[in-house]
Structure formats: structure tokens, C-alpha cells
N, C-alpha and C positions, 0 to 999 in steps of 0.2 A: 236215675242212679248212674246212668252212663255220663251224664253231663258233668258231674263233679270230678271224675277222673280226668276228663278232657280239659276242664278248666285248670286243674292242677298242672297238667302237662304243658298247657299253653303258658302258664305262669313261669314254669321252670325254663321253658325255651326263651321266654322274654328275659328272664334274669341272666341266662347264659349269654344272650346277645349283649346285654348291658355289661356283663363282666368282661366279655371279649372286647367290647368297645373301650372299657377302662384300661384293660391291658394294652390295647393298641395305642391308646393315648399316652400311657406311661412309657411304653416302648419308644414312642416318638419323642417324648421329653428326654428320655435317657439318651436317645440317639443325638438329639440336638445338643444336650449338655456335653456328651462325648465329643461331638464335633467342635463345640466351642473350646473344650479343653485341649483338643488336638491342635486347633488353630493357635491357641495361646502358647502351647508348647513349641509349635513351629516358630511363632513370633519371638519366643525367648531363646530359640536355638537349642532347646533342651532335648536330650535323648533319654529314653526310659529303659530300665533294665529290671529283670526279675531273677533273683537268686534262690534256687532250691537248696535249702540247707541240707537236706538228706542226700540228694543226688550230687551236690557240689557243682551244679551246672548253672550257667547264666544265660538267660535269653535277652538279647539286645534287639532294639528296634533299629531301623535304618539310620536314624540320626546318631545313635550310639556308635555304629560302625564308622560313620563319617567322622565323628569326633576322634575316634581312636585310630583311624587310618586303615580300617579293615574293609573288604569288599561289602557292598550293601546287601548281598544275598545271604551273608552269614547271619544266622539267628541264634544258634546255640554256641556258647563259648564256655571255656573252663576258667577257673580262677587264675590259672597260670597265664592265660591269654591277656587277662586284664593287668596282672602284675608285670608282665613283660614289657608293657608299654609305659610303665611309670618310670620317671627319671630316677636314676640310681640314688641320687641324694635325697629323694622324697619317698622312696619305696618303703623303707622300714616304717616310717611314720604313718603312711597311708594304710599299710597292711595292719598296723597296730590299731588304727581307728576302726577298720573293718572288723577285726577279730573282737575288739571290745564291744562293738554293736551286736555281733552275732552271739557272743558269749553272754552278754547281759540281757539279750532279748529287748533291746531298747533302740530307739531311733538314734541315728548318728549323722554327723556331717564331717566332711574333710575337704581340704584344698591341696592340690598337688599339681606337679607338672607331668606331662606325658611327652615321650619322644616319638615323633612321627616317622614313618618309613623314609621320608625324604630328608630327614635330619632336622626338621623344624621342631620347635618346642611350643606346646600349647598348655595354657593354664586351665585347669578344670576344677569346678566346684561340684561336690557330690553330696546329695541329701538322700537319706534312706530311712525306712521304717520297717518294723517287724509286723507281719500279719499272720494270722492262722486261717488256713483255707482247707476245708474238708479234712481236718485232722493233721494237716501238714503245715510245717513252718516255712514261710517264705519271706524274703526281704525284697521289697519293691523300692527302687531308687530312681532318682533323676540326676542326670549330669548335664551341665551346660558349660559352654566356652566362656571363660572370664578373662581371656588373655588381654583383650583391650582394656578391660576394667583394671586388671592387675598392673598392666604397663602404665596406665594413667595414674594409678595409685603410687606406683614406683616413681613416676615423674613428679608427682606432687610431693612425695616424701623427699626425693632428691632436691626439688626446688626449695622445700622447707629447710632441708639440711644446708643447702647452699646459702639460703637466707640467714640461717643461724650463724654459719661461718662468716658470712659477710658482716653481719651485725657484730660478731665477735671481733673481726678485724677492725671494724669501725670503732668499736669500743676501745680496743687496744690503741688505735691511732689517736683517739680522743684523749685517752689517758696519757699517751706519750706527749701530745701537744700540751696538755695541761701540765705535765711534769716539766717540759722544756720551758714553759712560760714562767715557772716558779723556781727553776733550778739553773745553776751555772752549767753551760755546755761542757766546759773543761773538767771541772772537779765533781760535777753532779751534786754539789752542795746547794742548799737553798740560796736564792739570789735576793737582790734588793727588793724585787716585787713581792717575794714571799715575806720579807721583813716588814714591808709596808702593810701587808695584809695582817700580819700578826700585831703590828702596832695599832692598827685600826680596831682589831678585836679587843685588845687590852685597853684601848681608849674608852670603849663602852663599859668594860668591867671596872675601869678606874673611876668613871663617873658614878658607878654604883657603889663605890667605896672599897672596891677590891684593888689589888696591886700586884705587880710582878716584881721579882727581885732586882733585876738590873741588867746591864750589858757590859761586856768587855770589848773594846775596839782594839784590834791588833794590827800593827804595821810591821812588815818584815824589814829589818835594818839593812841587810846587805843584798837585797834582791836585785837592785839595779845593776850591781856589779856582775851578777850571774848573767843577766840578759846581755850586758855589754861585752863580756869576755867569752862566754860560752854559747850564746845564742838563745833564741826564744824557745827552742825545743827543750833545752836544759831548764829554762825558766819554768816552762809548763810542768816539767817533771817535778821540780821543787814545789810548785803550788799544789800538786796532787799529794805529795808526801806530807806537806804541812796540813792539808785538809784532813788526811787520814789520821795524823797525830792528834789534831784537835778533837776529832770524833772520839778518840779513846779516852779523853780526859774529862768528858762531860757525862751527865746522866741522860737517861732516855727521854726525860721530859724537856730537856734543853736542846738548843739548836746551834749548829755552826753554820754561819752564813758568809758567803763570799760577796763582798760589796763590789769588787772589781779590782784589777791590778793586783797589788800585793796586800790588800786590806781585807781583813776578816772581822766578823762580829760574832761573839758568843752571846746568845740570848738566854738568860738564866731565869727559870721559873721558880716561884716560891713553892711549887710542888716538888722541886728537886730534893731528893733524899739528902744529898750532901749539904744543901743549903741550911737545913735544920741541924745537921750534925755538928756544925761549928759556926760561931757567930761571924767570923771574918772569912767566910767561904770565898767570896769574890777575890779578895787579896791573896788568899792561899792558892786559889786556882791560877791567878796571874803569875805567881811565883813558880808554880809547876810548869806552866807554859813556857816561861822564859828559860827555865833550866832545861826543859826538853828540847826547845828549839836552838839552844846554844850548842847542842851536840852536833857532830858532823853528819851531813846528809849525803847520800850516794847520788852522784851525778857524773855522766860521761866517763864511766869506768874509773872514777876517782871519788874523792870526798871534798865537801865544801861546808863551811860554817857560815850561817847567816845571823841568826838572832832575831829578837823581836822587842818592840816597845808597845806598851799597853796602856790604854786609858780606861778608867772604870767609872761608871755612874750607877747609883742605886736609887730606888724610889724612897728609901729611908732618909737619904740626905737631900736629894733634889726636890722631893715632894712636889712633883710637877707631872705633866702629861708624859706618856711614853715617848712621843716625838721629841720633847724637850730633853728627856733623859738621854736619847741618842745624841743630841747636840752636845750635852754635857760631857758625854764620853769622848766625843771628838776634841773638845777643848782640853780634857784631861790628857788625851793622847799627845796633843801639841806640847803640853807642859812636860810630859814624860820624855819626849824627844829632846827638849831643851836640856834635861838632866844628863843626857848621853845615851849610848846604846844599852839595850838590855835593861830598861827601867820601866816601872809602872807608876802611874799616878792616879790617885782617887780624887774625883771631883768633890772636894769637901766644901764646907760652908764658906771658907775664905775664897777658894777658887770660884765658887758660885757667885760671890759678891763681885769678884773681878770680872767674871763673865757678864754679869748684869750691867756693870759699868761700861764694858766694851759694847754691849748691845745698845745701851743708851747712847753711847758716843756714835755708834754706827748710824743710828736713827737721826741724830743731830747733824751728822755729816751729810746724810742724804738730803735733809731739809736745807742745809746751808748751800749745797751745790744747786739745788733746784730753785731756791729763792734768791740767789745771787749774794749770799752773805760773805762769800770769799772775794775779797777785793785787794787790789794792789796799793801799797804805799811806796812812794818814790823817794830814793835817797841819791842826791847828786854825787858825781865823782869829779875830781879836779886834777888838772894837769900838774905833774910834779915840777915842771920847769917854771911855770909862771902863775900857777893856781887859777888858770882860766878853766872854763867849763869843759869837761872831758866827755861826760856821758851821764847816764843815770841807771840805777838798778831798781827794778820793780820787786818789792818784797811782799810776800803773802801775808795778809792779815785776815782774821776772822772777825767780822762785825757781829759778834754773838748777841742775840736779843736780850739776854739776861746777865751775861757775864762781861759784857762790854767788848772792847777791842783786844783780841788775843793774838799773840805772836806765834811763830812756828814752834817754839819750844813748848807751847801749851797744847799743841794738837798734832804736829807732824809725825812724831813717832807712832802714835796710835793710828794715824791715817796710813802709814806704811804697813803696819801690822795687818790691817784689814784690806790692803791693796788699793787704797783710794788716793794715794799721793800723786799718781799720774793725773787723776781727774782734777785735783786741786791745781796742779801746774797748768793744765789746759784751761781751767776757768780763769786763772790769772792772765794767761796769754791772751785770751779773748777780750778780757777787760782792757788790757794794755793796748791792743789794736784798736778797740773802740775809742779809748781816750785819745790815742794819737790822731785818729781821723777827726775827732771833735776839736782838738787843739789846732790842727792844721786849718780847719774851716774857719776858726776864729782868728787866724792870721799869725799864730805863734810859730816860732821856729822850733821844731821838735827835734830833740837830740836822739842819738842812738840809745836804745833802751835794752838793758840786759834783763833776761828772765831766767829763772831756774827751771831746769828740765830734769826729771827723775831718771834714774837708771832704767826703770821699768818702761818709761815712755820712749827713751832714746833707742832701746833695743826692740821696740815693737815693729813687727813686719808691716804695719799700716801707717807708720808715722809720715813717710814721704807723701803718700796719697792724701792724708789728712792735712798736711801743711800746704800742699798744692791747692787745695780748695779754699784756703784762707787768703791767697793772693797777697803775700807779705812783700812790701816794697824792698828792693835790694838795699842792703846797708842800713836798714832801719832797726833791725832786731839782732840781738846777740844771745845765744844760748849758753848758760852757765852749767857746766857738767861737773859732777863731783869727781875728784881725782881717782877714786877707786874704780870708776868705770874702765879706765885704761889699763887696769891689771889684766883684764880678759883679752889677751892679745890674740887668742884663737877664734874669737867671735867674729866671723866674717860678716854677719848681718850688721853688727855694730859698726864695723869699718865702712860697709856700704852705706849705711844710714848717715854717718858723719860726712862722708864724701858727697852724698846727695844733698844734705843740708847746706853744705858749703856752695854747691852748684846753684842753689836757690838764692844765693846772696845773703845767707844768714851766717853771721860770724860765730865762732866757737871760742869759749873761754873755759879754762879749767879752774874750778872753785876749790878753795881750801888747799891750795898747793903747799906742799911741805909737810902735810900731816899724813899723807898716804904713801903709796909705793910706785908712783908713776916714774918710769925709767926715762933716761935721756933718749934711748932708742925709740920708746913709744912716742915721745914728744916729736922726734924727728919724722916719724911715720905719719902721725896724725896732724902735725903742724897747726896747732890752735893759734888763734889771733892773740890771745892774752893768757897770762897766768895770774891768779889772784892769791896772794899770800894770806894765809889764815890769821885771824886776829890773835890766836893762841901764840903765834910766833912774833907778832908785831908788838903786842902789849909789853913784853918783858924788856924790849930794847931800851926803855927809859932807865933801867937799873941794872941790866945784865950785859956786860961786854961780850960774852959768848953768844947771847941772843942776837946782838948786833952783827956779829961775824956771820951767823947763820943766814940772817936776812940779807946781808950784803952779798953772800954767796949765791942765794937764790935769784937775786936781781941780776947778778952777773951771768948766771946760767941763761936766764931769759934773753939778756942782751946778746949773748954769744950765739943764740939760736934765732935771733931776729924776732923774738916774741915779746910783746909788751907785758909789763908787770904792773899789777895794781896791788896796793897794800890796803887792807881793810882794818877796821878797829883803831882808827886814828882818834885818840882821845885827848891828846895834849899838844901844846905848841912844840914841845921837844920832839914828839913823834913827827910832826910836820917837817921841822927843820932837818932832823936826822935823815929821814927817808928821802928828802929832796937832795941832800948832800950825797946820798948813795946812788942817785940817778934813777930813782923809782919813777916810772912813767906816769902813774896816777895814784891819787889818794882818796880814801873814802872813810868817813867816820863821824862820830858825834862832834868832834872838835871842828869840823868843817860845816856839816849840815845834818840835822836829824831827818829820819824818814818822815814823809808827810803824805797827806791824802792827795788824791788826784786834783781836787779843786785848789788846794793850797799850792801844789806844784804848778798848776796852770797860772795862778796869780804871779808866781815867781817868774814864770816864763814871760808873762805879759809885761811885768815891771822890768824885765831884762836884767835883773840883778845877777844872774848867774852867767852872764856873757861878758862882763867887764873885767874879768881877771881878778876879781876880789873874792875873798872868803865871806860867806854870809853865815850868820848864826841863827837863821830862821828855824 
């Protein structure tokens, strides 16, 4: 009976020892976990605090004191100690977070700045939770220094903001560059590049069967006078005023474009409200522009009137691509300026046909110049004293592949209109020089040859350099210049060019003398070698006594100035006899010899028929 109690006692002792071992082991685990937590808190730089809600006291660990700048020995603090360290700008928000957590009995978090005793600022993050311990409410929290993290975040945010600002500046710069690329720097109107872009866009829509209304091309009538008299600053002022005026006269869907100089384009869309409001919208708009620009504009503390000419082209009439419509407007503008100041012209069907003819002619001229279709025909000239050979004039002919041999009356005016008359003159001169060399090599005696030179060519700044490259023998070539050239007495380049041509040994003649306005003073200054009396004055001498007196006076003027006189348009024996009796130096015309090809003229040279002092009827 004694054994049973002893066994029970031994079992209890054993169980106690096992329980003590378990408690020891748990205590060791708890210690190890606590140690790991402590090490983790140290690694994170965190401080721990405990707030007794009832006593209103806070117990801080050493790290908390270090964070807030208190001595490490302090353990118990009051709420005011904590609040006193918070930055004034953050205090209200931090206390509100704390009170909300206490009042709501919930965990809370807060981030704020604290002011250290040395004046430094530290950023702190606080996390706290509510716990119940032995019937009392406590708040346990953790604080740690996030200054470095906050500063880094601020740096990142500042960098991001800076990047945004830079990107914004880059975008503004890109937009400005894009704007300047498509707009005129002076008026800030769209420019030619903008127009080309629009035309390309409409080219696509046109191919798809859509179309736009058309364009008005505007040229200011008196703008050159503004620049010449008031200066470019005043001119720029006028251009800006004109641009602003044009803007007010169009709809939002339309565009005012400055092409350059004093030329503007108004690009009209079929989406324009005004376009559908009236059938002749473009003409009505042109009239409005002309009326508005005829009013005085302010410039240099005064007023000036300029005006405008306008060419109009529409897709309804042109039925062509947008680029060609722009070309049609330019042609219409040219026609409007012919009508006078303040006029507009619509590129209608008739004008379109004229344009097509001109374009066709331009293409033919290009081919003629490239393929050598422009050739000289030679007409001999004879001495008025004994009808011996005096010289020869090279006349331009177009050996057209389908229309045959054309004279200047068939093509020269059109060539002048498109600015190719000087190219024709140069082509003839080159042929003449080549023929002359060929004839000389064949043993023929080559006379002085006269060639026509246009006003455009004689006034070119490059003519002397171009002629120097041709190595023209002195005394072999004579340039015939129209009399109207000598009206421009102020053109110094013209004077210098004529003097330079003479220095090269090229003689100067004035063609069509008596039909223009060359003065005696101009003749004395320029001293041409010869004057050629126009056939309009020569032909009537066979029946008009007054015509004979005029021609006789012109011959006398030439003789008094020591200038030789040639009469052209000799058609009858009466012309020959009368002009010889007047003392005319040389005669040229059908009654003496018709113009002939280079080969025929060479045969005449070889046969020497033009050297024997006799008139030939070849």
C-alpha cells in the first residue's frame, strides 16, 4: 500500500521536471526571438515607445531618446515632451493622427518632422497599435528615422519634376520649331511649306474624288514704293497689317498664306460657310479684299495707300490637281495686273486654253533649244555708195519639226513672255560663231556678222564673263540692240556692259532707230557704230514726201555724229536709188537679197557673188 503513493509522487516529480524543462525551453525561445527582434529593431534604427492612456505617460527606449534628441537615461516622458519636438508645420497633423488612433482604439501611422536641439531636422515615421494589458489600455509604437529615405524621395520627385519641366520645355521648343517651319517669321502666317503640305493633302483627296474650292493669289500694287521711300521697317509694318486684314475676311476653315515678298495666297475650302452661302464667293471675296486694301494704312506716323491685284483659280473651272490650280491662279494674277491696279481676274476656260498653249509653247521652246532647232538665216547688207558687200545680219529662224521654218514674228513675243528670248539670242550667236569658223576653214572670206541681242541679255551681270569664254575675234561680230534699251540712262550696269563689249572688239548697232525714244545725248554717250532705220519708216518713202524727209533727217543725224546708218526693208529699186541719193551708208532688204540658210550663204561666199559690187537676187 505504501508503494502506490510513492509511485504517484515520483510520477508527479517527473512531470514537474518535464514541465520545468518545457518552460525553460519556451523561455529560451522567447529570449532568442526577443533578441532577434531587438537586433532587427537596431538594424532598422527603430525606437520603441509605450503610451499609458490612463496615466498619459510615455516610456521610451534609448533609441527613441536618440531619435528625438533627449538624454539616453530618460525613460518616462509626457505627451508634451513628444509634441515639443515636432516641427511646427507638422505638429497639428501629427497630434491629430495620434488622437484619432487613441480615440478610435485602432492602430495608426504618421510621418512628420522633428526639430532637434542642435537645429537639425529629422523625418520620422511612426507606427502604433492599441493593446489591452491587465485591464489597462496601452499604445505600443515604433519610430524610425526616414530622413535619408525622405530626402531621396524628394530628390526623386524633384528629378521627376525637373524632367517633366524639361520635357515640357522640349515640347514647347519642338512646337515652336514646327511652327516656324510652317509659318512666316514676320507675319506668323502660314508659309509656302505649309501651302505645299496642304496641297499634298488635297492631292490625295482629289484623287479620291474630293476637291477644295480654290485659291486667291494676291499681289500688293504699291508695296515697292513703300520699301523704296519709307524703308523696310515700314514695309514690314504694311505686310503685318495686310496679313491681319486678310485674316478678318476669311472663315476659320480657310488659310491666309504669305508666299514671300508682297505675295499672299488665300486657300479656300469647300467646308467654308461663306462658300456655300453664295455661288460666286471667290469673286466676292476678291472684291472685298481689293476694297479693303484700297483704304489708307498707317505707317511712319502717317497714312499710305497701296492696293492689290488678285488672281483666282477654282477646282470647278480648272478641273485639275491642286498644284495646277495654284499655277492657274498665278496666271490669272498676271492677267489681272495687265488690266491695271486694283483688279482681279478669274482663270476661266479661255484663259485656261491660253495657259495650255503657253505651256505647250514653253515645252516646244525647251526642245528647240536643246535639239538645235533655232538656227540663223543670213541676209547680206550692201554699201550705199557702190552696192558692194557691206556685211550680213544673222536672223533667228525656228526649224520647227511639224510647222516648218518659222520667223521671229511666229515665236519671239511668246519667248519674251516666258523669259527665253535671251536663250534664243545666245543659241543664234553660238551657231553664227560655229558657221564662221567652218567658212573660214573652207577658205571663204567671212564678213562682219550682226546678231540681235535682247535687252534682258545685254543687262545681265554675267554677259561679259560669258562672252569672254567664247573668244570672239575682234571686228567679226556686231550686236544689234533695240533702241528702247537706251531709254534707261540710269542703268549703270547697262553702260558698263556696253563699254565692256566694245572693249572686246564687238561693235554696237542700234536697231529699229526712229521708232523709239533714243535721244541725241544718249547716242553721244554710248557711241554706237551704226544706226539701223526701221522698215516702218523706210517703206513709205516710195509714196510719202514727209516719210522721205524723216528718213533723210535720220541719215543726217547719223552722219553728224559720225555714226553709220543702215536702212532695212529695201523692197524696190526706188528705195535703193532714193536712199543712195540721201547718202545712206548701207542697204538691206528683199530687193537686194533675201535671208538664206547658212549653207546657201556659204555657197554665195564661195562663188564670191557678193564681193563684186553687184546686187544679187539669190
